[in-house]
C-alpha positions as CSV (number, residue, x, y, z in Angstrom):
1,M,0.0,0.0,0.0
2,R,1.4,3.4,-1.0
3,T,1.3,6.2,1.5
4,I,0.6,9.8,0.7
5,F,0.7,12.9,2.9
6,I,-1.7,15.6,1.9
7,T,-1.7,19.1,3.4
8,G,-4.7,21.3,3.6
9,C,-7.4,18.7,4.0
10,S,-10.0,20.6,5.9
11,S,-12.0,21.2,2.7
12,G,-11.8,21.7,-1.1
13,I,-9.1,20.1,-3.1
14,G,-7.3,18.6,-0.1
15,L,-10.4,16.9,1.3
16,I,-11.8,15.5,-2.0
17,S,-8.3,14.2,-2.8
18,A,-7.9,12.5,0.5
19,L,-11.3,10.8,0.3
20,T,-10.7,9.7,-3.3
21,L,-7.3,8.3,-2.8
22,K,-8.3,6.5,0.4
23,Q,-11.1,4.8,-1.6
24,R,-8.5,4.0,-4.3
25,G,-6.4,2.1,-1.8
26,Y,-3.8,4.6,-0.7
27,R,-2.8,5.0,2.9
28,V,-3.7,8.7,3.4
29,I,-2.2,10.9,6.1
30,A,-4.2,14.1,6.1
31,S,-3.2,17.4,7.7
32,C,-5.1,20.5,8.7
33,R,-4.5,23.5,11.0
34,K,-7.4,23.4,13.4
35,I,-8.2,20.7,16.0
36,S,-11.9,20.9,15.1
37,D,-11.1,20.0,11.5
38,Q,-8.7,17.3,12.6
39,Q,-11.5,15.6,14.5
40,K,-13.7,15.7,11.4
41,L,-11.0,14.0,9.5
42,I,-10.5,11.4,12.2
43,D,-14.3,10.7,12.1
44,Q,-13.9,10.0,8.4
45,G,-11.3,7.4,9.1
46,F,-8.1,9.3,8.4
47,E,-4.7,9.3,10.1
48,T,-4.1,12.9,10.8
49,V,-1.4,15.4,11.6
50,L,-1.9,19.0,12.7
51,L,0.2,21.4,10.5
52,D,0.5,25.2,10.3
53,L,2.9,26.0,7.4
54,D,3.4,29.5,8.8
55,D,5.0,28.0,11.9
56,P,8.4,26.4,11.4
57,Q,8.1,24.4,14.6
58,S,4.7,23.1,13.5
59,V,6.2,22.0,10.2
60,T,9.1,20.2,11.9
61,Q,6.7,18.4,14.3
62,A,4.3,17.4,11.5
63,A,7.2,16.0,9.4
64,N,8.5,14.0,12.4
65,E,5.0,12.6,13.0
66,V,4.7,11.6,9.3
67,L,8.1,9.9,9.4
68,N,7.2,8.0,12.6
69,L,3.8,6.9,11.2
70,T,5.4,5.6,8.0
71,N,8.6,4.2,9.5
72,G,10.6,6.5,7.2
73,K,9.0,5.4,4.0
74,L,6.7,7.8,2.1
75,Y,5.6,7.4,-1.5
76,A,4.0,10.8,-2.1
77,L,3.7,14.3,-0.7
78,F,0.9,16.5,-2.0
79,N,1.7,20.1,-1.0
80,N,-1.8,21.5,-1.3
81,A,-2.4,23.8,1.7
82,G,-2.3,27.5,1.1
83,F,-4.2,30.8,1.2
84,G,-4.5,34.1,-0.6
85,V,-3.7,37.7,0.3
86,Y,-5.6,39.8,-2.2
87,G,-5.3,43.6,-2.8
88,R,-3.3,46.1,-4.8
89,L,0.3,45.9,-4.0
90,N,0.4,49.3,-2.4
91,T,-2.1,48.1,0.2
92,I,-0.1,45.1,1.2
93,S,2.4,45.4,4.1
94,R,5.7,43.6,4.4
95,E,4.3,41.5,7.2
96,Q,1.3,40.4,5.0
97,L,3.6,39.5,2.2
98,E,5.9,37.6,4.5
99,S,2.9,35.7,5.8
100,Q,1.8,34.9,2.3
101,F,5.2,33.4,1.4
102,S,5.6,31.7,4.7
103,T,2.6,29.5,4.2
104,N,2.6,29.1,0.4
105,F,6.3,28.8,-0.2
106,F,8.7,28.7,2.8
107,G,6.6,26.1,4.6
108,V,6.4,24.0,1.5
109,H,10.1,24.1,1.1
110,Q,10.7,23.2,4.7
111,L,8.2,20.3,4.7
112,T,9.5,18.9,1.5
113,Q,13.1,19.1,2.6
114,L,12.3,17.2,5.8
115,L,10.3,14.5,4.0
116,L,12.4,14.0,0.9
117,P,14.8,11.6,2.6
118,A,11.9,9.2,3.1
119,M,11.6,9.0,-0.7
120,L,15.3,9.1,-1.5
121,A,16.0,6.2,0.8
122,H,13.8,4.0,-1.4
123,N,14.5,5.9,-4.7
124,E,10.7,6.2,-5.3
125,G,8.2,8.9,-4.9
126,R,6.0,11.8,-6.1
127,I,6.0,15.4,-5.0
128,I,2.9,17.2,-6.2
129,Q,2.2,20.9,-5.7
130,T,-1.0,22.9,-6.0
131,S,-0.1,26.0,-7.9
132,S,-2.6,28.2,-9.6
133,I,-3.6,30.0,-12.8
134,V,-2.0,33.1,-11.3
135,G,1.2,31.1,-11.0
136,V,1.1,31.2,-14.8
137,V,-0.4,34.6,-15.5
138,A,-0.2,37.4,-12.8
139,T,-3.4,39.5,-12.5
140,P,-4.1,42.8,-10.8
141,G,-5.2,42.5,-7.1
142,R,-3.6,39.1,-6.7
143,G,0.1,40.2,-6.7
144,A,1.1,38.7,-3.4
145,Y,-0.6,35.3,-4.0
146,S,0.6,35.2,-7.6
147,A,4.2,36.0,-6.5
148,S,4.1,33.1,-4.0
149,K,2.9,30.7,-6.7
150,Y,5.4,32.0,-9.3
151,A,8.1,31.2,-6.6
152,L,6.6,27.7,-6.1
153,E,6.6,27.1,-9.9
154,A,10.3,28.0,-10.2
155,W,11.3,26.1,-7.1
156,S,9.5,23.0,-8.4
157,D,11.3,23.3,-11.7
158,V,14.6,23.3,-10.0
159,L,13.7,20.5,-7.7
160,R,12.6,18.4,-10.7
161,L,16.0,19.0,-12.3
162,E,17.9,18.2,-9.2
163,L,16.0,14.9,-8.8
164,A,16.3,14.0,-12.5
165,K,18.6,11.0,-11.8
166,T,16.2,9.5,-9.2
167,N,12.8,7.9,-9.5
168,I,11.2,10.8,-7.7
169,K,8.9,12.9,-9.9
170,V,7.9,16.5,-9.3
171,C,4.6,17.7,-10.7
172,L,2.6,21.0,-10.6
173,I,-1.2,21.1,-10.7
174,E,-2.4,24.6,-11.9
175,P,-6.1,25.0,-11.2
176,G,-8.2,27.8,-12.6
177,P,-11.5,28.8,-11.0
178,L,-12.9,26.0,-8.8
179,K,-15.8,25.8,-6.4
180,T,-14.0,25.6,-3.1
181,D,-13.8,27.7,0.1
182,F,-10.6,29.3,-1.1
183,S,-12.2,32.6,-2.1
184,A,-14.2,32.9,1.1
185,N,-11.0,32.6,3.1
186,V,-9.0,35.1,1.1
187,N,-7.4,37.9,3.2
188,Q,-8.6,41.1,1.4
189,T,-6.3,44.0,2.3
190,D,-8.7,46.7,1.0
191,K,-12.3,46.1,2.2
192,D,-13.5,49.0,0.0
193,K,-12.1,47.4,-3.2
194,I,-12.7,43.6,-2.8
195,V,-10.9,41.6,-5.5
196,K,-13.3,39.2,-7.2
197,N,-13.3,36.9,-10.1
198,P,-14.8,38.5,-13.2
199,P,-18.5,37.4,-13.9
200,I,-17.4,35.4,-17.0
201,A,-15.3,33.2,-14.8
202,K,-18.4,31.5,-13.5
203,R,-19.0,30.0,-16.9
204,F,-15.7,28.1,-16.6
205,T,-15.7,27.3,-12.9
206,L,-15.5,23.6,-12.1
207,P,-16.0,21.6,-8.9
208,A,-13.0,20.6,-6.9
209,Q,-13.3,17.1,-8.2
210,A,-12.0,18.4,-11.6
211,I,-8.4,18.0,-10.3
212,L,-8.8,14.3,-9.5
213,P,-7.9,12.8,-12.9
214,Y,-4.8,15.0,-13.1
215,L,-3.8,14.1,-9.5
216,I,-4.2,10.4,-10.1
217,H,-2.2,10.6,-13.4
218,A,0.6,12.5,-11.5
219,L,0.7,9.8,-8.8
220,E,0.3,6.7,-11.0
221,H,1.7,7.2,-14.5
222,A,5.2,6.0,-15.1
223,R,5.9,9.4,-16.9
224,P,3.8,12.0,-15.2
225,K,3.4,15.4,-16.8
226,I,5.4,18.3,-15.4
227,R,2.3,20.6,-15.3
228,Y,-1.4,19.7,-15.2
229,R,-3.5,22.7,-16.2
230,V,-7.0,22.4,-14.8
231,T,-10.0,24.3,-16.4
232,M,-10.1,25.8,-19.8
233,V,-9.2,29.2,-18.4
234,T,-5.8,28.0,-17.2
235,K,-5.1,26.2,-20.5
236,L,-6.0,29.3,-22.6
237,A,-4.1,31.6,-20.3
238,A,-0.9,29.5,-20.6
239,I,-1.2,29.5,-24.4
240,A,-1.9,33.3,-24.5
241,K,1.1,34.0,-22.2
242,R,3.4,32.0,-24.5
243,L,2.1,33.4,-27.9
244,L,0.9,37.0,-27.3
245,P,3.2,40.0,-26.9
246,D,3.5,41.3,-23.3
247,R,1.8,44.6,-24.0
248,L,-1.2,42.9,-25.6
249,M,-1.4,40.6,-22.6
250,D,-1.3,43.6,-20.3
251,K,-4.3,45.1,-22.1
252,I,-6.2,41.9,-21.8
253,L,-5.5,41.5,-18.1
254,Q,-6.4,45.1,-17.5
255,N,-9.8,44.4,-19.3
256,K,-9.0,47.1,-21.9
């Protein structure tokens, strides 16, 4: 039985992934930040670990718990947990930006660094990251969140290259608009100018389950893809970013 550790399992992508992979026969260790959410996961039959990616001590403790539970053998790490700070860049303090990176990037680095030896020892494993469409194309009002995902994308590219001679694969899942609690939990820095998805995005919004075929492919295919773009919006944005001149992209992103 293969073991996967999934972060951010209180709802949305993390929860639906944990439930699906458990049904698929994986041993799933699920993490969340709150004790109340942990109890809900326990009630659903999961082994659980409390994890606050913004707290280095919490990350170390969680990693040690995972290593103890698995006797030092882990097949997959799904770095899914994260949150968004939204607002124009001139409304975001250094502290808010540091918090955004602490959870979405620094915590991911620390956790992966601590768990990677459990894969290297057996020369097998998958490291999968939840990125975002704004890790592909940066948009106004999402600068802090986008910057953290751009960093995650670059970091994942380098990790993949550094592990190229091993049997450990690194993959990115880049969701577009999905029906999750993410937007409701966004930290808006300017309450008078709330950053929202444009109305047209509703036409392309998919349920969280949309990521499942990509996640399963990343976990189980002998040659998983480097990037999995989820929703038509993400796929079109990636093509436009590659083909269109920067100034034309600017006009499109500014809705001009």
